[in-house]
C-alpha positions as CSV (number, residue, x, y, z in Angstrom):
1,M,-12.6,18.8,20.6
2,D,-12.0,20.3,24.1
3,L,-10.0,17.2,25.1
4,L,-7.9,17.5,21.9
5,R,-7.4,21.2,22.5
6,W,-6.2,20.6,26.0
7,L,-3.9,17.8,24.9
8,F,-2.2,20.0,22.4
9,D,-1.9,23.0,24.6
10,A,-1.4,21.6,28.1
11,Q,2.1,22.1,29.6
12,I,3.8,21.3,32.9
13,A,5.7,24.3,34.2
14,L,9.3,23.6,35.4
15,G,10.2,27.2,36.2
16,D,9.9,30.8,35.0
17,H,11.0,30.0,31.4
18,Q,10.8,26.2,31.1
19,S,7.9,23.8,30.6
20,L,7.1,20.3,29.3
21,L,4.3,19.5,26.8
22,V,1.9,17.0,28.4
23,R,1.7,15.1,25.1
24,E,5.5,14.7,25.0
25,V,5.3,13.2,28.5
26,L,2.4,11.0,27.6
27,G,4.1,9.9,24.4
28,N,7.2,8.8,26.3
29,I,5.1,7.0,28.9
30,F,3.3,5.0,26.2
31,G,6.8,4.3,24.7
32,L,8.0,3.0,28.0
33,L,4.9,0.8,28.4
34,S,5.6,-0.5,24.9
35,A,9.2,-1.3,25.8
36,L,8.0,-3.1,29.0
37,G,5.6,-5.1,26.9
38,G,8.4,-5.9,24.5
39,M,10.6,-7.1,27.3
40,R,7.8,-9.5,28.4
41,R,7.2,-10.4,24.7
42,K,3.5,-9.3,24.8
43,V,1.6,-8.5,21.6
44,W,0.0,-5.5,23.2
45,A,3.4,-3.8,23.2
46,W,2.9,-2.9,19.5
47,P,-0.5,-1.0,19.6
48,V,0.5,0.8,22.8
49,G,3.7,2.0,21.1
50,I,1.7,3.3,18.1
51,I,-0.3,5.6,20.4
52,G,3.0,7.0,21.8
53,N,4.4,7.4,18.3
54,L,1.4,9.5,17.2
55,L,1.7,11.8,20.2
56,L,5.5,12.3,19.7
57,L,5.0,12.9,16.0
58,T,3.0,16.1,16.9
59,V,5.8,17.1,19.4
60,F,8.8,16.9,17.0
61,L,6.9,18.7,14.2
62,G,6.0,21.4,16.6
63,T,5.8,24.3,14.1
64,V,3.7,22.2,11.8
65,F,1.1,21.7,14.5
66,G,1.2,25.3,15.6
67,S,3.3,24.9,18.7
68,D,6.0,27.2,20.0
69,Y,7.3,24.6,22.3
70,G,10.9,23.4,21.8
71,T,13.6,25.1,19.8
72,A,13.6,23.1,16.6
73,N,11.9,20.6,14.4
74,L,13.7,17.3,14.6
75,L,12.9,15.6,11.2
76,G,14.6,12.4,12.1
77,Q,12.7,12.1,15.4
78,A,9.5,13.0,13.6
79,G,10.1,10.7,10.7
80,R,11.0,7.8,13.0
81,Q,7.5,8.0,14.6
82,L,6.0,7.4,11.1
83,M,8.5,4.6,10.6
84,F,7.6,3.1,14.0
85,I,3.9,3.1,13.1
86,A,4.6,1.3,9.8
87,V,7.0,-1.3,11.3
88,S,4.9,-1.7,14.4
89,I,1.9,-2.7,12.3
90,W,4.1,-5.4,10.7
91,G,5.5,-6.5,14.1
92,W,2.0,-6.6,15.6
93,Y,0.9,-8.9,12.8
94,R,4.0,-11.1,13.1
95,W,3.8,-11.5,16.8
96,S,0.0,-12.1,16.7
97,Q,0.5,-14.9,14.1
98,T,3.3,-16.5,16.1
99,R,1.3,-16.4,19.3
100,R,-1.7,-17.9,17.5
101,G,0.4,-20.8,16.5
102,L,1.9,-21.3,19.9
103,G,-1.3,-20.8,22.0
104,A,-2.9,-17.8,23.8
105,N,-0.8,-18.3,26.9
106,Q,2.5,-18.4,25.2
107,S,4.9,-15.5,24.6
108,A,4.7,-14.0,21.1
109,V,8.3,-14.6,20.1
110,S,11.3,-16.8,21.0
111,P,14.5,-14.7,21.5
112,R,17.5,-15.7,19.5
113,W,21.0,-14.4,18.7
114,A,21.3,-12.8,15.3
115,S,23.5,-14.9,12.9
116,G,26.9,-13.6,11.8
117,R,25.4,-12.4,8.5
118,E,22.6,-10.7,10.3
119,R,25.1,-8.9,12.6
120,I,27.1,-7.7,9.6
121,F,23.9,-6.4,8.1
122,M,23.1,-4.5,11.3
123,V,26.5,-2.8,11.4
124,L,26.4,-1.9,7.7
125,F,22.8,-0.7,8.0
126,M,23.7,1.7,10.8
127,I,26.7,3.1,9.0
128,L,25.1,3.4,5.5
129,G,21.7,4.6,6.8
130,T,23.2,7.4,8.9
131,G,25.5,8.4,6.0
132,L,22.7,8.5,3.4
133,L,20.1,10.2,5.6
134,T,22.4,13.0,7.0
135,P,22.4,15.0,3.7
136,V,18.7,14.4,3.3
137,F,17.8,15.7,6.7
138,R,20.2,18.7,6.2
139,A,18.5,19.6,3.0
140,L,15.1,19.5,4.8
141,G,16.4,21.8,7.5
142,S,16.8,19.4,10.5
143,Y,18.5,20.4,13.7
144,E,22.3,20.2,14.1
145,P,24.2,17.9,14.6
146,I,22.3,16.3,11.8
147,W,24.2,13.1,11.8
148,S,22.8,12.5,15.3
149,D,19.2,12.8,14.0
150,A,20.0,10.4,11.1
151,W,21.7,8.0,13.5
152,I,18.6,7.9,15.8
153,F,16.3,7.4,12.9
154,T,18.4,4.6,11.4
155,G,18.9,2.8,14.8
156,S,15.2,3.1,15.7
157,L,14.3,1.4,12.4
158,L,16.8,-1.4,12.9
159,A,15.9,-1.9,16.5
160,T,12.1,-2.1,15.8
161,F,12.8,-4.6,13.0
162,G,15.1,-6.6,15.3
163,M,12.4,-6.8,18.0
164,A,9.9,-8.2,15.5
165,K,12.5,-10.8,14.4
166,G,13.3,-11.7,17.9
167,W,17.0,-10.8,17.9
168,V,18.5,-10.4,21.3
169,E,20.8,-7.7,20.0
170,F,18.0,-5.3,19.2
171,W,18.2,-4.1,22.8
172,L,21.9,-3.0,22.2
173,V,20.9,-1.0,19.2
174,W,18.5,0.9,21.4
175,V,21.4,1.6,23.8
176,A,23.3,3.1,20.9
177,V,20.3,5.2,20.0
178,D,19.9,6.5,23.5
179,I,23.6,7.5,23.9
180,V,23.3,9.8,20.9
181,G,19.7,10.8,21.6
182,V,20.2,12.3,25.1
183,P,22.5,15.2,24.2
184,L,20.7,15.9,20.9
185,L,17.2,16.1,22.5
186,W,18.5,18.2,25.4
187,S,20.2,20.7,23.2
188,A,17.0,21.0,21.1
189,G,14.9,21.8,24.2
190,Y,13.0,18.5,24.4
191,Y,13.8,17.9,28.0
192,A,11.2,15.2,28.8
193,S,12.3,13.1,25.9
194,A,16.0,13.6,26.8
195,F,15.3,12.5,30.4
196,M,13.3,9.5,29.2
197,Y,16.2,8.5,26.9
198,I,18.4,8.3,30.0
199,F,15.9,6.0,31.6
200,Y,15.4,4.0,28.4
201,G,19.2,3.4,28.4
202,A,19.1,1.6,31.7
203,F,15.8,-0.1,30.8
204,T,17.1,-1.4,27.5
205,L,20.2,-2.9,29.1
206,T,17.9,-4.7,31.5
207,G,15.8,-6.0,28.6
208,F,18.9,-7.2,26.9
209,F,19.9,-9.4,29.9
210,I,16.4,-10.7,30.3
211,W,16.1,-11.7,26.7
212,W,19.6,-13.3,26.9
213,R,18.6,-15.3,29.9
214,T,15.3,-16.3,28.3
215,R,17.1,-17.4,25.1
216,N,19.5,-19.6,27.2
217,R,16.6,-21.1,29.2
218,E,14.6,-21.9,26.1
219,A,17.7,-23.4,24.4
220,D,18.3,-25.6,27.4
221,R,14.7,-26.7,27.4
222,V,14.9,-27.7,23.7
223,E,18.2,-29.6,24.3
224,L,16.6,-31.5,27.2
225,E,13.5,-32.4,25.1
226,T,15.9,-33.7,22.4
227,I,17.8,-35.9,24.9
228,F,14.7,-36.9,26.8
229,P,11.8,-36.9,24.4
230,D,8.2,-37.2,25.7
231,P,7.7,-40.9,26.6
232,T,4.0,-40.6,25.7
233,V,4.9,-40.0,22.0
234,D,5.5,-43.1,19.9
235,V,8.7,-42.2,18.0
236,R,8.2,-45.1,15.6
237,K,5.3,-43.3,13.9
């Protein structure tokens, strides 16, 4: 209980009137580690991310958890932590099953470009999801500008789903989330998360190019195996 009490109350002083919650910092560190694991296509990225989601859930619902930290409840930010947990459980299962079929030493997913239909789905999902959630979050009393909160929630759901599916484009969705998230979080007083979003922006661009290169390398390998099949395999069988 003492550890939990410390975790909920501990702060890092930035000056006379500013401080950071330790659990906000820790939640973002776990999120960064999860993103690193996702870049390397490791199954452990999912459970590590879930720990970060649980920590950040308590941050963005500060008044619910008895905290005076921050200036507002961000319902989209809080809701997306719950969404992350649900989708991460599915992604964890999906990647575990894939790796089990490929072998313990193999990556959990093979990156691929989304199809034309899937890309249309992604664009429509972002637009419609933001439009539908904005009045919902407004009615619940979320922080202005509310469309930003709705955009972040919608994009986070889409990006997490895209990661589980192995779409290379999911990294670009995270970039779109980060661009909107930085000014929203800063204005709401969540400085650690705003700073981490800046770092995430550069990190997700790196992840995009790494997955792009990996996808091209694996596509070249498949093409070579098609042209030059394994001579030890009797193709007449």
